[in-house]
Biopython code that builds the backbone (N, CA, C, O; Angstrom):
import numpy as np
from Bio.PDB.StructureBuilder import StructureBuilder

atoms = [
    (1, "UNK", "N", (117.183, 150.102, 169.117)),
    (1, "UNK", "CA", (117.330, 149.208, 168.012)),
    (1, "UNK", "C", (116.139, 149.429, 167.081)),
    (1, "UNK", "O", (115.013, 149.626, 167.539)),
    (2, "UNK", "N", (116.388, 149.397, 165.802)),
    (2, "UNK", "CA", (115.327, 149.580, 164.819)),
    (2, "UNK", "C", (115.245, 148.327, 163.960)),
    (2, "UNK", "O", (116.270, 147.816, 163.508)),
    (3, "UNK", "N", (114.040, 147.832, 163.733)),
    (3, "UNK", "CA", (113.824, 146.643, 162.932)),
    (3, "UNK", "C", (112.728, 146.967, 161.921)),
    (3, "UNK", "O", (111.554, 147.034, 162.283)),
    (4, "UNK", "N", (113.097, 147.166, 160.670)),
    (4, "UNK", "CA", (112.153, 147.490, 159.595)),
    (4, "UNK", "C", (111.349, 148.753, 159.904)),
    (4, "UNK", "O", (110.146, 148.805, 159.647)),
    (5, "UNK", "N", (112.007, 149.760, 160.450)),
    (5, "UNK", "CA", (111.350, 151.028, 160.709)),
    (5, "UNK", "C", (110.561, 151.073, 162.000)),
    (5, "UNK", "O", (109.971, 152.107, 162.317)),
    (6, "UNK", "N", (110.530, 149.988, 162.757)),
    (6, "UNK", "CA", (109.805, 149.938, 164.017)),
    (6, "UNK", "C", (110.829, 149.881, 165.139)),
    (6, "UNK", "O", (111.794, 149.122, 165.058)),
    (7, "UNK", "N", (110.632, 150.668, 166.173)),
    (7, "UNK", "CA", (111.563, 150.656, 167.288)),
    (7, "UNK", "C", (111.314, 149.418, 168.132)),
    (7, "UNK", "O", (110.191, 149.169, 168.572)),
    (8, "UNK", "N", (112.366, 148.646, 168.355)),
    (8, "UNK", "CA", (112.304, 147.454, 169.193)),
    (8, "UNK", "C", (112.949, 147.808, 170.531)),
    (8, "UNK", "O", (114.083, 148.286, 170.575)),
    (9, "UNK", "N", (112.227, 147.573, 171.602)),
    (9, "UNK", "CA", (112.779, 147.862, 172.921)),
    (9, "UNK", "C", (113.909, 146.889, 173.239)),
    (9, "UNK", "O", (114.015, 145.814, 172.648)),
    (10, "UNK", "N", (114.729, 147.285, 174.165)),
    (10, "UNK", "CA", (115.939, 146.547, 174.511)),
    (10, "UNK", "C", (115.687, 145.082, 174.868)),
    (10, "UNK", "O", (116.468, 144.213, 174.482)),
    (11, "UNK", "N", (114.620, 144.801, 175.590)),
    (11, "UNK", "CA", (114.361, 143.446, 176.069)),
    (11, "UNK", "C", (113.281, 142.738, 175.255)),
    (11, "UNK", "O", (112.572, 141.882, 175.785)),
    (12, "UNK", "N", (113.147, 143.083, 173.983)),
    (12, "UNK", "CA", (112.123, 142.460, 173.153)),
    (12, "UNK", "C", (112.752, 141.743, 171.969)),
    (12, "UNK", "O", (113.886, 142.024, 171.581)),
    (13, "UNK", "N", (111.996, 140.816, 171.406)),
    (13, "UNK", "CA", (112.486, 140.036, 170.275)),
    (13, "UNK", "C", (112.519, 140.875, 169.007)),
    (13, "UNK", "O", (111.663, 141.733, 168.792)),
    (14, "UNK", "N", (113.511, 140.619, 168.176)),
    (14, "UNK", "CA", (113.540, 141.240, 166.856)),
    (14, "UNK", "C", (112.541, 140.508, 165.965)),
    (14, "UNK", "O", (112.024, 139.454, 166.337)),
    (15, "UNK", "N", (112.275, 141.063, 164.804)),
    (15, "UNK", "CA", (111.354, 140.426, 163.868)),
    (15, "UNK", "C", (111.870, 139.034, 163.486)),
    (15, "UNK", "O", (111.092, 138.083, 163.414)),
    (16, "UNK", "N", (113.153, 138.915, 163.246)),
    (16, "UNK", "CA", (113.764, 137.641, 162.873)),
    (16, "UNK", "C", (113.602, 136.607, 163.988)),
    (16, "UNK", "O", (113.238, 135.462, 163.719)),
    (17, "UNK", "N", (113.867, 136.998, 165.229)),
    (17, "UNK", "CA", (113.715, 136.083, 166.363)),
    (17, "UNK", "C", (112.270, 135.624, 166.513)),
    (17, "UNK", "O", (112.007, 134.454, 166.791)),
    (18, "UNK", "N", (111.335, 136.556, 166.326)),
    (18, "UNK", "CA", (109.922, 136.215, 166.436)),
    (18, "UNK", "C", (109.513, 135.235, 165.336)),
    (18, "UNK", "O", (108.741, 134.311, 165.594)),
    (19, "UNK", "N", (110.014, 135.421, 164.122)),
    (19, "UNK", "CA", (109.685, 134.519, 163.015)),
    (19, "UNK", "C", (110.141, 133.089, 163.307)),
    (19, "UNK", "O", (109.487, 132.137, 162.881)),
    (20, "UNK", "N", (111.243, 132.929, 164.020)),
    (20, "UNK", "CA", (111.718, 131.601, 164.390)),
    (20, "UNK", "C", (110.863, 130.975, 165.488)),
    (20, "UNK", "O", (110.651, 129.763, 165.500)),
    (21, "UNK", "N", (110.379, 131.794, 166.398)),
    (21, "UNK", "CA", (109.647, 131.300, 167.559)),
    (21, "UNK", "C", (108.145, 131.136, 167.305)),
    (21, "UNK", "O", (107.518, 130.252, 167.888)),
    (22, "UNK", "N", (107.578, 131.951, 166.470)),
    (22, "UNK", "CA", (106.122, 131.970, 166.252)),
    (22, "UNK", "C", (105.520, 130.614, 165.908)),
    (22, "UNK", "O", (104.452, 130.290, 166.428)),
    (23, "UNK", "N", (106.152, 129.802, 165.056)),
    (23, "UNK", "CA", (105.541, 128.505, 164.734)),
    (23, "UNK", "C", (105.423, 127.551, 165.933)),
    (23, "UNK", "O", (104.626, 126.614, 165.892)),
    (24, "UNK", "N", (106.191, 127.774, 166.979)),
    (24, "UNK", "CA", (106.151, 126.912, 168.156)),
    (24, "UNK", "C", (105.024, 127.264, 169.104)),
    (24, "UNK", "O", (104.704, 126.491, 170.007)),
    (25, "UNK", "N", (104.424, 128.419, 168.907)),
    (25, "UNK", "CA", (103.400, 128.916, 169.821)),
    (25, "UNK", "C", (102.024, 128.651, 169.232)),
    (25, "UNK", "O", (101.708, 129.072, 168.120)),
    (26, "UNK", "N", (101.216, 127.941, 170.009)),
    (26, "UNK", "CA", (99.874, 127.591, 169.542)),
    (26, "UNK", "C", (98.990, 128.833, 169.461)),
    (26, "UNK", "O", (99.101, 129.751, 170.274)),
    (27, "UNK", "N", (98.117, 128.838, 168.471)),
    (27, "UNK", "CA", (97.169, 129.941, 168.356)),
    (27, "UNK", "C", (95.995, 129.686, 169.298)),
    (27, "UNK", "O", (95.810, 128.576, 169.798)),
    (28, "UNK", "N", (95.218, 130.718, 169.525)),
    (28, "UNK", "CA", (94.088, 130.629, 170.450)),
    (28, "UNK", "C", (93.011, 129.708, 169.901)),
    (28, "UNK", "O", (92.763, 129.660, 168.696)),
    (29, "UNK", "N", (92.391, 128.994, 170.790)),
    (29, "UNK", "CA", (91.259, 128.146, 170.429)),
    (29, "UNK", "C", (89.979, 128.925, 170.649)),
    (29, "UNK", "O", (89.839, 130.055, 170.183)),
    (30, "UNK", "N", (89.060, 128.322, 171.351)),
    (30, "UNK", "CA", (87.812, 129.010, 171.676)),
    (30, "UNK", "C", (87.939, 129.702, 173.008)),
    (30, "UNK", "O", (88.925, 129.524, 173.723)),
    (31, "UNK", "N", (86.943, 130.488, 173.338)),
    (31, "UNK", "CA", (86.928, 131.148, 174.640)),
    (31, "UNK", "C", (87.309, 132.608, 174.546)),
    (31, "UNK", "O", (87.165, 133.243, 173.502)),
    (32, "UNK", "N", (87.791, 133.121, 175.643)),
    (32, "UNK", "CA", (88.158, 134.523, 175.737)),
    (32, "UNK", "C", (89.311, 134.848, 174.796)),
    (32, "UNK", "O", (90.239, 134.049, 174.667)),
    (33, "UNK", "N", (89.273, 136.002, 174.138)),
    (33, "UNK", "CA", (90.387, 136.375, 173.244)),
    (33, "UNK", "C", (91.692, 136.473, 174.034)),
    (33, "UNK", "O", (91.720, 136.993, 175.150)),
    (34, "UNK", "N", (92.760, 135.969, 173.440)),
    (34, "UNK", "CA", (94.061, 135.978, 174.091)),
    (34, "UNK", "C", (94.820, 137.264, 173.773)),
    (34, "UNK", "O", (94.563, 137.940, 172.776)),
    (35, "UNK", "N", (95.755, 137.570, 174.654)),
    (35, "UNK", "CA", (96.682, 138.662, 174.400)),
    (35, "UNK", "C", (97.576, 138.216, 173.252)),
    (35, "UNK", "O", (97.916, 137.037, 173.154)),
    (36, "UNK", "N", (97.956, 139.134, 172.396)),
    (36, "UNK", "CA", (98.800, 138.817, 171.244)),
    (36, "UNK", "C", (100.050, 138.048, 171.677)),
    (36, "UNK", "O", (100.704, 138.410, 172.655)),
    (37, "UNK", "N", (100.370, 136.984, 170.940)),
    (37, "UNK", "CA", (101.478, 136.107, 171.288)),
    (37, "UNK", "C", (102.816, 136.802, 171.403)),
    (37, "UNK", "O", (103.568, 136.555, 172.345)),
    (38, "UNK", "N", (103.119, 137.669, 170.455)),
    (38, "UNK", "CA", (104.421, 138.342, 170.489)),
    (38, "UNK", "C", (104.535, 139.253, 171.704)),
    (38, "UNK", "O", (105.605, 139.372, 172.301)),
    (39, "UNK", "N", (103.446, 139.886, 172.061)),
    (39, "UNK", "CA", (103.434, 140.777, 173.224)),
    (39, "UNK", "C", (103.732, 139.987, 174.494)),
    (39, "UNK", "O", (104.513, 140.432, 175.336)),
    (40, "UNK", "N", (103.113, 138.819, 174.632)),
    (40, "UNK", "CA", (103.333, 137.972, 175.803)),
    (40, "UNK", "C", (104.762, 137.443, 175.824)),
    (40, "UNK", "O", (105.411, 137.455, 176.870)),
    (41, "UNK", "N", (105.253, 136.984, 174.688)),
    (41, "UNK", "CA", (106.624, 136.464, 174.626)),
    (41, "UNK", "C", (107.613, 137.568, 174.966)),
    (41, "UNK", "O", (108.600, 137.317, 175.657)),
    (42, "UNK", "N", (107.370, 138.772, 174.499)),
    (42, "UNK", "CA", (108.234, 139.895, 174.873)),
    (42, "UNK", "C", (108.192, 140.125, 176.386)),
    (42, "UNK", "O", (109.203, 140.487, 176.987)),
    (43, "UNK", "N", (107.030, 139.918, 176.997)),
    (43, "UNK", "CA", (106.921, 140.011, 178.455)),
    (43, "UNK", "C", (107.742, 138.945, 179.145)),
    (43, "UNK", "O", (108.381, 139.207, 180.164)),
    (44, "UNK", "N", (107.726, 137.729, 178.588)),
    (44, "UNK", "CA", (108.540, 136.644, 179.143)),
    (44, "UNK", "C", (110.024, 136.970, 179.043)),
    (44, "UNK", "O", (110.780, 136.764, 179.992)),
    (45, "UNK", "N", (110.428, 137.476, 177.894)),
    (45, "UNK", "CA", (111.829, 137.845, 177.688)),
    (45, "UNK", "C", (112.226, 138.947, 178.671)),
    (45, "UNK", "O", (113.298, 138.889, 179.273)),
    (46, "UNK", "N", (111.368, 139.939, 178.832)),
    (46, "UNK", "CA", (111.640, 141.032, 179.764)),
    (46, "UNK", "C", (111.812, 140.485, 181.182)),
    (46, "UNK", "O", (112.757, 140.848, 181.881)),
    (47, "UNK", "N", (110.903, 139.617, 181.598)),
    (47, "UNK", "CA", (110.950, 139.031, 182.936)),
    (47, "UNK", "C", (112.248, 138.258, 183.154)),
    (47, "UNK", "O", (112.904, 138.410, 184.184)),
    (48, "UNK", "N", (112.606, 137.440, 182.192)),
    (48, "UNK", "CA", (113.798, 136.604, 182.331)),
    (48, "UNK", "C", (115.078, 137.445, 182.318)),
    (48, "UNK", "O", (115.996, 137.198, 183.101)),
    (49, "UNK", "N", (115.133, 138.425, 181.438)),
    (49, "UNK", "CA", (116.355, 139.231, 181.320)),
    (49, "UNK", "C", (116.546, 140.216, 182.462)),
    (49, "UNK", "O", (117.682, 140.528, 182.818)),
    (50, "UNK", "N", (115.450, 140.716, 183.048)),
    (50, "UNK", "CA", (115.575, 141.725, 184.106)),
    (50, "UNK", "C", (115.447, 141.147, 185.503)),
    (50, "UNK", "O", (115.947, 141.733, 186.463)),
    (51, "UNK", "N", (114.778, 139.997, 185.632)),
    (51, "UNK", "CA", (114.577, 139.406, 186.951)),
    (51, "UNK", "C", (113.476, 140.065, 187.755)),
    (51, "UNK", "O", (113.357, 139.817, 188.955)),
    (52, "UNK", "N", (112.675, 140.892, 187.124)),
    (52, "UNK", "CA", (111.579, 141.571, 187.803)),
    (52, "UNK", "C", (110.559, 140.536, 188.267)),
    (52, "UNK", "O", (110.412, 139.489, 187.637)),
    (53, "UNK", "N", (109.854, 140.816, 189.359)),
    (53, "UNK", "CA", (108.825, 139.873, 189.813)),
    (53, "UNK", "C", (107.645, 139.919, 188.837)),
    (53, "UNK", "O", (107.453, 140.900, 188.119)),
    (54, "UNK", "N", (106.861, 138.837, 188.827)),
    (54, "UNK", "CA", (105.730, 138.770, 187.896)),
    (54, "UNK", "C", (104.789, 139.953, 188.080)),
    (54, "UNK", "O", (104.327, 140.535, 187.098)),
    (55, "UNK", "N", (104.506, 140.306, 189.300)),
    (55, "UNK", "CA", (103.548, 141.392, 189.581)),
    (55, "UNK", "C", (104.070, 142.767, 189.163)),
    (55, "UNK", "O", (103.284, 143.702, 189.008)),
    (56, "UNK", "N", (105.372, 142.899, 188.982)),
    (56, "UNK", "CA", (105.959, 144.174, 188.572)),
    (56, "UNK", "C", (106.215, 144.253, 187.071)),
    (56, "UNK", "O", (106.862, 145.194, 186.610)),
    (57, "UNK", "N", (105.729, 143.298, 186.312)),
    (57, "UNK", "CA", (105.883, 143.291, 184.860)),
    (57, "UNK", "C", (105.168, 144.513, 184.272)),
    (57, "UNK", "O", (104.015, 144.766, 184.621)),
    (58, "UNK", "N", (105.820, 145.273, 183.391)),
    (58, "UNK", "CA", (105.169, 146.453, 182.812)),
    (58, "UNK", "C", (103.854, 146.104, 182.103)),
    (58, "UNK", "O", (103.736, 145.045, 181.487)),
    (59, "UNK", "N", (102.893, 146.984, 182.194)),
    (59, "UNK", "CA", (101.556, 146.764, 181.629)),
    (59, "UNK", "C", (101.552, 146.591, 180.121)),
    (59, "UNK", "O", (100.616, 146.010, 179.573)),
    (60, "UNK", "N", (102.580, 147.084, 179.437)),
    (60, "UNK", "CA", (102.609, 146.977, 177.973)),
    (60, "UNK", "C", (102.646, 145.525, 177.490)),
    (60, "UNK", "O", (102.397, 145.251, 176.316)),
    (61, "UNK", "N", (102.960, 144.591, 178.407)),
    (61, "UNK", "CA", (103.002, 143.174, 178.048)),
    (61, "UNK", "C", (101.701, 142.450, 178.384)),
    (61, "UNK", "O", (101.592, 141.242, 178.169)),
    (62, "UNK", "N", (100.740, 143.160, 178.897)),
    (62, "UNK", "CA", (99.469, 142.557, 179.290)),
    (62, "UNK", "C", (99.447, 142.332, 180.793)),
    (62, "UNK", "O", (100.371, 142.723, 181.507)),
    (63, "UNK", "N", (98.385, 141.701, 181.263)),
    (63, "UNK", "CA", (98.278, 141.410, 182.685)),
    (63, "UNK", "C", (99.362, 140.415, 183.095)),
    (63, "UNK", "O", (99.608, 139.439, 182.386)),
    (64, "UNK", "N", (100.004, 140.653, 184.224)),
    (64, "UNK", "CA", (101.094, 139.787, 184.666)),
    (64, "UNK", "C", (100.638, 138.350, 184.795)),
    (64, "UNK", "O", (101.389, 137.426, 184.484)),
    (65, "UNK", "N", (99.399, 138.153, 185.256)),
    (65, "UNK", "CA", (98.901, 136.798, 185.457)),
    (65, "UNK", "C", (98.733, 136.061, 184.124)),
    (65, "UNK", "O", (98.953, 134.853, 184.046)),
    (66, "UNK", "N", (98.347, 136.789, 183.088)),
    (66, "UNK", "CA", (98.227, 136.187, 181.754)),
    (66, "UNK", "C", (99.596, 135.769, 181.226)),
    (66, "UNK", "O", (99.742, 134.692, 180.647)),
    (67, "UNK", "N", (100.594, 136.622, 181.428)),
    (67, "UNK", "CA", (101.952, 136.317, 180.976)),
    (67, "UNK", "C", (102.495, 135.117, 181.757)),
    (67, "UNK", "O", (103.125, 134.229, 181.182)),
    (68, "UNK", "N", (102.248, 135.096, 183.062)),
    (68, "UNK", "CA", (102.697, 133.981, 183.890)),
    (68, "UNK", "C", (102.017, 132.672, 183.474)),
    (68, "UNK", "O", (102.670, 131.633, 183.380)),
    (69, "UNK", "N", (100.715, 132.725, 183.229)),
    (69, "UNK", "CA", (99.978, 131.521, 182.816)),
    (69, "UNK", "C", (100.528, 130.986, 181.508)),
    (69, "UNK", "O", (100.708, 129.778, 181.353)),
    (70, "UNK", "N", (100.793, 131.876, 180.572)),
    (70, "UNK", "CA", (101.346, 131.445, 179.283)),
    (70, "UNK", "C", (102.750, 130.873, 179.482)),
    (70, "UNK", "O", (103.108, 129.891, 178.833)),
    (71, "UNK", "N", (103.548, 131.470, 180.367)),
    (71, "UNK", "CA", (104.882, 130.962, 180.676)),
    (71, "UNK", "C", (104.803, 129.514, 181.171)),
    (71, "UNK", "O", (105.541, 128.647, 180.703)),
    (72, "UNK", "N", (103.897, 129.267, 182.124)),
    (72, "UNK", "CA", (103.727, 127.906, 182.654)),
    (72, "UNK", "C", (103.272, 126.937, 181.572)),
    (72, "UNK", "O", (103.765, 125.812, 181.491)),
    (73, "UNK", "N", (102.334, 127.373, 180.743)),
    (73, "UNK", "CA", (101.826, 126.517, 179.673)),
    (73, "UNK", "C", (102.943, 126.158, 178.702)),
    (73, "UNK", "O", (103.079, 124.999, 178.311)),
    (74, "UNK", "N", (103.748, 127.151, 178.311)),
    (74, "UNK", "CA", (104.856, 126.895, 177.386)),
    (74, "UNK", "C", (105.882, 125.957, 178.017)),
    (74, "UNK", "O", (106.423, 125.086, 177.336)),
    (75, "UNK", "N", (106.154, 126.126, 179.311)),
    (75, "UNK", "CA", (107.120, 125.267, 179.997)),
    (75, "UNK", "C", (106.613, 123.827, 180.046)),
    (75, "UNK", "O", (107.367, 122.895, 179.766)),
    (76, "UNK", "N", (105.357, 123.644, 180.397)),
    (76, "UNK", "CA", (104.775, 122.306, 180.483)),
    (76, "UNK", "C", (104.738, 121.639, 179.113)),
    (76, "UNK", "O", (104.987, 120.438, 179.002)),
    (77, "UNK", "N", (104.430, 122.406, 178.070)),
    (77, "UNK", "CA", (104.321, 121.855, 176.714)),
    (77, "UNK", "C", (105.666, 121.701, 176.006)),
    (77, "UNK", "O", (105.711, 121.214, 174.876)),
    (78, "UNK", "N", (106.751, 122.103, 176.645)),
    (78, "UNK", "CA", (108.079, 121.917, 176.070)),
    (78, "UNK", "C", (108.453, 122.926, 174.991)),
    (78, "UNK", "O", (109.360, 122.672, 174.199)),
    (79, "UNK", "N", (107.769, 124.067, 174.948)),
    (79, "UNK", "CA", (108.054, 125.080, 173.923)),
    (79, "UNK", "C", (109.474, 125.614, 174.064)),
    (79, "UNK", "O", (110.163, 125.806, 173.063)),
    (80, "UNK", "N", (109.920, 125.856, 175.293)),
    (80, "UNK", "CA", (111.262, 126.409, 175.498)),
    (80, "UNK", "C", (112.341, 125.410, 175.088)),
    (80, "UNK", "O", (113.342, 125.787, 174.479)),
    (81, "UNK", "N", (112.135, 124.146, 175.422)),
    (81, "UNK", "CA", (113.094, 123.105, 175.046)),
    (81, "UNK", "C", (113.163, 122.983, 173.529)),
    (81, "UNK", "O", (114.247, 122.890, 172.953)),
    (82, "UNK", "N", (112.013, 122.984, 172.895)),
    (82, "UNK", "CA", (111.975, 122.874, 171.434)),
    (82, "UNK", "C", (112.635, 124.088, 170.784)),
    (82, "UNK", "O", (113.359, 123.948, 169.798)),
    (83, "UNK", "N", (112.390, 125.271, 171.330)),
    (83, "UNK", "CA", (112.989, 126.485, 170.771)),
    (83, "UNK", "C", (114.508, 126.460, 170.909)),
    (83, "UNK", "O", (115.223, 126.958, 170.038)),
    (84, "UNK", "N", (114.996, 125.883, 171.996)),
    (84, "UNK", "CA", (116.439, 125.829, 172.226)),
    (84, "UNK", "C", (117.129, 124.787, 171.357)),
    (84, "UNK", "O", (118.311, 124.927, 171.045)),
    (85, "UNK", "N", (116.406, 123.749, 170.966)),
    (85, "UNK", "CA", (117.029, 122.674, 170.206)),
    (85, "UNK", "C", (116.724, 122.712, 168.713)),
    (85, "UNK", "O", (117.449, 122.102, 167.927)),
    (86, "UNK", "N", (115.676, 123.409, 168.308)),
    (86, "UNK", "CA", (115.290, 123.479, 166.896)),
    (86, "UNK", "C", (115.971, 124.679, 166.245)),
    (86, "UNK", "O", (115.737, 125.813, 166.661)),
    (87, "UNK", "N", (116.806, 124.455, 165.234)),
    (87, "UNK", "CA", (117.517, 125.574, 164.599)),
    (87, "UNK", "C", (116.626, 126.449, 163.720)),
    (87, "UNK", "O", (117.061, 127.510, 163.273)),
    (88, "UNK", "N", (115.408, 126.030, 163.467)),
    (88, "UNK", "CA", (114.512, 126.832, 162.626)),
    (88, "UNK", "C", (114.480, 126.337, 161.201)),
    (88, "UNK", "O", (115.335, 125.554, 160.786)),
    (89, "UNK", "N", (113.483, 126.798, 160.443)),
    (89, "UNK", "CA", (113.333, 126.328, 159.061)),
    (89, "UNK", "C", (114.510, 126.750, 158.176)),
    (89, "UNK", "O", (114.910, 127.914, 158.164)),
    (90, "UNK", "N", (115.051, 125.783, 157.440)),
    (90, "UNK", "CA", (116.121, 126.095, 156.507)),
    (90, "UNK", "C", (117.466, 126.367, 157.134)),
    (90, "UNK", "O", (118.382, 126.818, 156.446)),
    (91, "UNK", "N", (117.617, 126.103, 158.440)),
    (91, "UNK", "CA", (118.891, 126.362, 159.106)),
    (91, "UNK", "C", (119.413, 125.082, 159.703)),
    (91, "UNK", "O", (118.643, 124.235, 160.154)),
    (92, "UNK", "N", (120.722, 124.940, 159.705)),
    (92, "UNK", "CA", (121.354, 123.759, 160.281)),
    (92, "UNK", "C", (121.991, 124.094, 161.611)),
    (92, "UNK", "O", (122.394, 125.230, 161.860)),
    (93, "UNK", "N", (122.073, 123.090, 162.457)),
    (93, "UNK", "CA", (122.792, 123.261, 163.717)),
    (93, "UNK", "C", (124.274, 123.313, 163.456)),
    (93, "UNK", "O", (124.776, 122.681, 162.527)),
    (94, "UNK", "N", (124.974, 124.068, 164.279)),
    (94, "UNK", "CA", (126.428, 124.147, 164.145)),
    (94, "UNK", "C", (127.088, 123.094, 164.951)),
    (94, "UNK", "O", (128.316, 123.003, 164.963)),
]
sb = StructureBuilder()
sb.init_structure("model")
sb.init_model(0)
sb.init_chain("A")
sb.init_seg("    ")
for serial, (resi, resn, name, xyz) in enumerate(atoms, 1):
    if name == "N":
        sb.init_residue(resn, " ", resi, " ")
    sb.init_atom(name, np.array(xyz, "f"), 0.0, 1.0, " ", f" {name:<3s}", serial, name[0])
structure = sb.get_structure()
């Protein structure tokens, strides 16, 4: 799949999907620099779609433990629920 001249892997978000999800993801505060948000979310998508164990997550998504920690944080903070129920800016629910 190609999105604006960039190859998007099969289990990764398109640019449009990322634009809808990005506002729901908090930016880094202080402390250690975080792995890029889109990279981690693509790791979450890969994990969910393939069923691979956390420890077998490909390195291109960052350390498996970082992806898992972010997954737990998003689940606790309701990011997935909000993403499923919020149609996005300028869009109506069907």
